[in-house]
Structures are given as structure tokens and as C-alpha cells.
N, C-alpha and C positions, 0 to 999 in steps of 0.2 A: 170788368171781366176782360178775359183776354180771348180772341179766337185767334188759332192758327192752322193756317192750308198750305199744303205742298202743292205746287202748280208746275207741270211739266210745259216747256214750249212746245214741244212736239204732239202734244194734245192725245197722246196715248201712251201706254205703260209698256211698249215693246221695243226693245232695241237691240242691235248686234254688236258682238264684241269690237272695238276700235273706234264705236262711236262718239261723240261729243253727246253728253246728256246735261241739259240746262234746263232751267225753270227759275223760278220765285219763290221766296218764303215768305207770303203775305200776312201780315197782321192786323186784326182790326180791333183797336181798343176802346171801351167804354169810356174811360178816364185816363187822365196822365199817368204813366208807369216809368220806373226806373229799371233799366235792365244793367245786371254786373256782365254777363254776358251772352250771345247766341252765338251758335255754330251749326254747322251741317255736317253730319256723316255721310257718306256716300260708301257703303261695303256690299262684300260678295262673300258669303260664308256657306259650308256644306257640311253635314253631319250625317253618320248613322249612327243606329243603336238600337239593339234587341236584345232581350234577356235569352239566358239560355242554363237549364238544369242538368248541372255535372254531378257525378258519383265518383266518391272516394272512400272515405271511411263512412262519411255520412251524405245524404243528397244536401247539393249547394247551389243557390241561384248565383250567376253571374251575369254581367251586363258585357256585350262586345259594343264597343265604339270606335269611332275614328272621325276625325274634324279637319277641314280644309277652309282657311282664311285666303280666300282669291285676291283680294285687294281689299284696302282700308284706307282713304280720302278724307280728311278733317278739313273744312273751311271754316275760319274763324270770320264771322260778319263783324262782331266787336267782342273784346275781351278784356275786362278789368281786373280779371283774378290774379293772385300773386302765385308764387308757388306752392301755397299753403293753402291755397282756393277760400283765403279769405280777404276780401278789400271792401271798404266803403265808397270806392270810385265808382261811377255809374254813368251810363249813358242814358239821358231822360227823352222819352217817346211821348210826344202830345197824344191826345184822342182823336181817332179817326184811322185811316189806313194807311199801313207802311210796307212798302215791298223793296224786298232784299234779293238781289241775283244771284246764282251760283251758276258753274259750269266746272265739268270734269270730262276731260277723254277718258272711256273705258279701257281696260287692258285687251289685248290681242288674245286670240285662243281662250276664251270664257267657255265654261261648261254651259249647256242649255239649264233654264229654271226648270226644276222640276219639284213634286211634292208627291214620295210614296210612304208606304207602309212603315218602313223601316228607316227612311233616311227624307232628306231633300237638298235641295241646291237653292238658295234664295238670295236676292238681291234688294237693298232696301237705301232708301233717303230718310235719314231722320233728322228733324229739327229738335235741338236741346236751347231750351229757355230758361235763365237764371234770372228771376225777379227780386230785386232788392226788397228784403222783409217779407219774402215768401217764405214759408217754411219746406216747401220742396220744390224740386224744378221739373219744370214742365217739358216733356218730350213726346213728339208727333212723328208717327212712322207711316210712310210712304211706300209699298212695295213696286218692284218693278219686274219685268221680263226679259231676259238675254234669250235671243232667238237664234239659233246657228243656222246660218244663211248658205244652203250651197243652190247654184243654177242646174246642176245636176250631181247625184250623189255619186261619187268616186272616189271616198276616202278610204276604202277597201278595195278586195279585186271581187267584183260580184260575180266574174267568171265562176268563181267557186260554188255559186250558189244554184242549186239545181231548179228549172222549171216545172218538174216533173216528180210523182212519187208514188210507189206502187208498193200495195200491200197483199198479199195473199197468205190466206189462214186457213186450215182445216179442222174442225171439231165434230169430234163423235157424239151422237145424239142417239138413245135406244141401239146401240152398236153399229150403226150406219155413220161412215166419215163421209160429211158433206164441206164443197169449198167454197170460199168467200172471197170475193177478189175486191179492192178498192185501187182505184186510180186517180188522181188529183192532177191538174197542171193550172199554170197561169203562164200569160204571155210575155213578163219578164219578170225581174227581180228587184229593179229599182222603181220607187214611187215617192212622189211626193205629198205632202199632206192637204187632203181635200179629195184625194184622187179618189176612183171606183178602182177596185181590183176585180178582175172578171177569172171567178176561179169555176173550173170545168170539174166535175164529178162523175165518174163511170163508176157505177156498183154492180157488179156481177153476182147475185144471191144465188147460188144452189144447195142452199142449206133449208133447214127446215125454221129457220129463226124469221121472225118477223120483224121487220126495220121499220118502227113505229115512226121515225124521222132521222135525217141526215144532218146535222149540225155542223155549220161552219161559221168558225171564229179568227178574229182578227185578236190578237192577243199581245201584250206588252210584256217584257220580262226585265226585270230591275234584278242585278246582282250589285248587292251590296258587301262592302269589302271593310273589315274590321283591323285594326291593328293593336287595340287593348283590350283584354290583356294579353291577346295573342294576336296574329293572323289567323284569319277566319272569314267565310263568307256565308249570306245569306240570300237565297233565291226567291223573288216573289214574282208570280203571274196574276195579271190583269185582262180580263177580257174586255175590250172595248166596243167592238161591235159584234153582233151575232145574226145570223139567218138561218133558217131551217128550210130544209128540203121534203121530198116526197115520200110518204109511205110505200114501203116496198114489201110486197107480200114473198111469202115461201117460192123458191125456186122462180125468181122472176130477176129483171135486171132493168137497170134504168141509167139514162144520162140527160145531164141539166146543166145549165151553167146561173151561178150568181153573181150578182156584184155585192163585194164588201166595201163600206164607207170606210176611209181613213179619216177620223177626227182632224179639224183644223188645227184646234191647240193641244198639240202634244210635241214634245221634245223629238228632233229628230235620232235616228240610230247612233249612237255616243258611246265610242270606247275608248279615246283617247284623251280627250280633252279632261277629263275628269277622273282623279284617280280611286276615289270611294265608292261611284255610282256609275255601273255599265249599264245601257239602253239598249235593249234588240227587240224586236219583232217577229212576228210567225203567223203562217196561214195554219189553221189546225182543222182537221174534218174529222169527227168520229161519229159514232153509229149510236142511236139509242134504242136498243131491244131487249125486251126481258129477258128474253131464253139465255142471248150472251151474257147479262147480269147474272143469272144463275148457276151459269158455268164458269163465272169469273174472268169472261172473256170481253174485253173493250178493246174493239180494235180502232186504231186513229193512226193517221198522219200528218205531219207537219212539212212545211216549206218556210225555211227562212228568208226574211224579206229585209231591204235597206228601205227606210225612209227619209228623208230631206225636205228641206223649205225651197219652195221656187223662190218666193219674192216675200217680201214684209207687205207689199201691197195687198197680194194674195192672203195672208195672213188675217191683216185685219178688215180683209172682206169677209172672211168667214166668223169674225170674233162672235158678230151677234148669233149666228148659229150657232155656235157650241157654247153659249155663255153658261157658265156654272160647271163646266169641266176646268178643274183647278191643274197646273202643271206642278 
């Protein structure tokens, strides 16, 4: 029996672009084994894919795709294979535990790890074992995460991001027009993972609608870009955090402040480092009111925000809190 483990020296799975990634391949053998080759592959890839129904002479399904290979490094621990991949030469390893080190410097400007509905950005270390007389090659894969780190987020001009948004609307019920106004504001537009966003909400309801609740959401927006069979894009939104405000009666007003938590294990705002997936974030405030739904009026406001990483220590500190959230 052969047991194989990939162990990182840093004892965590989070790295930044340009850092050294190092570790060991640990083999535990129950008896003596002969190996043709052992190698380690460290790579980063991105892929997007989604189906689409098109109509010409007849309905036809097609798949929009795109792929990026950010890097691929193969480290040979030992290799006895010839050009045809066939050899009887081997390295003999005795029963017990054997450790083989590996080290690689990650490239600069890598996109953050991400797992989405229509695509992903993934980084892995793969150990490949070719044992003499075995019918198949053993492959062990361990993923790791790339986190883009910014002490303060200024890759884009945040001065163009508004701190405040206002929506005024009037609808007619039983021939009587009545106004409804929403105002939201935030203290600034740059945040780091783990932050609480203080959202100020003001609702002036002069209408006959009863607002059962005010919903405040922190939303991640992923923009997937394809090249095959042609250039196209697909937008997917995910609500990561949601809080609800008070019920508002007819012809009533309210002001309140709520805190929206930014999860620790999310990629930062990402627009330039990845060509196939862009990541955005926004705060959205919307109203849940049955009367407004009946007349198909759905008032909502959004404020775009920038999200970055303060430090790897802060990220690792919050890892247990957000365990189960996948990037």
C-alpha cells in the first residue's frame, strides 16, 4: 500500500502572487516499491462555461467557453521514463516514510482564487506516482488559494464611487398619486474583508403601501467572458450578507443604520488581473411591500464598493469564522 500526502511548509493554503510555495511530498510505504518516476506539477488555471439556446432555422444549444493558463511548473523528483514513456529502470524505495521537498516561486499579478456558478480560478499542487508493475498512475491533488493583497484598495479611482444614493418615485393607487422616497449612504467606498459596512437608510413613505421590511444586501457580481464560439459575457449575482430593517406603515417615515458584514474568505474587487472573470461588489437596498409587487413597482438602490485584503494574518484569523465559504 502507498499513502501520499502533500504538505505545505507554511502550514496553510493561502498565498500571494510572487511568494515562494514550498513543501514536501510524503510517501508512506507498507512494503518495498519500485518507482519509474515521481513528479510534482504546480499550476494555475481559469475557465468559464455556460450553455445558451440560440434560434436560427431551428433551436440549437451552444456552449460559451474561455480558458486561461496562468502558469504550469513541473518538478521532477526522479524520472526513468524514456521518450515513449516506457522503461524498466526504476528507483527502489524501502518500506517506511519518504519525504521529497519541492519549492517554486509564484508569478506576479495572479488573479485571486474563485469558484463561481459559470467559472473558476484554481491553483493546485499535484503529485504523480508511476509505480513499476502497477496498471495505473497514482495522482494526488492539493488545492491552494491565491489572495490578492492590498494594504489599502486603490487600484481604481474610488472617487468616482458615490457615497450616497436617492430614489424618489410616485405611483397611483385608486386615482391618488402618492410619493415614496429612499435614501441610502455609507461612510466611504473602500473596505477590506472582515469589515462591517455601516449603511444608513432613510425611507419617507407617503403612499398607501405598507412596507413589510427593508432588505439591505451585500452582493458579489461575477462577470464571465467567453471567446468560443464568440465573444460574450454572463453576469451572475450572489447575495453574501443580508439584513432586514423595520416594518413601515402607510404614510410613515423611518431612519435607521444597519451593519453589513463582509465575509473574510472572498476575493477582492478584481478587474485587471484576470481576463475571463471580473469581480465586483455592491450594497443594495430594496423594499418588500405586497402592494408595490401587485403594481409591479420594485424600488431598489445600489452603491458600488471596493473590497481588498488588509493582510494575510487578518485573512487567516478569520478563516475559521468563514469555514465552508468557497472562493
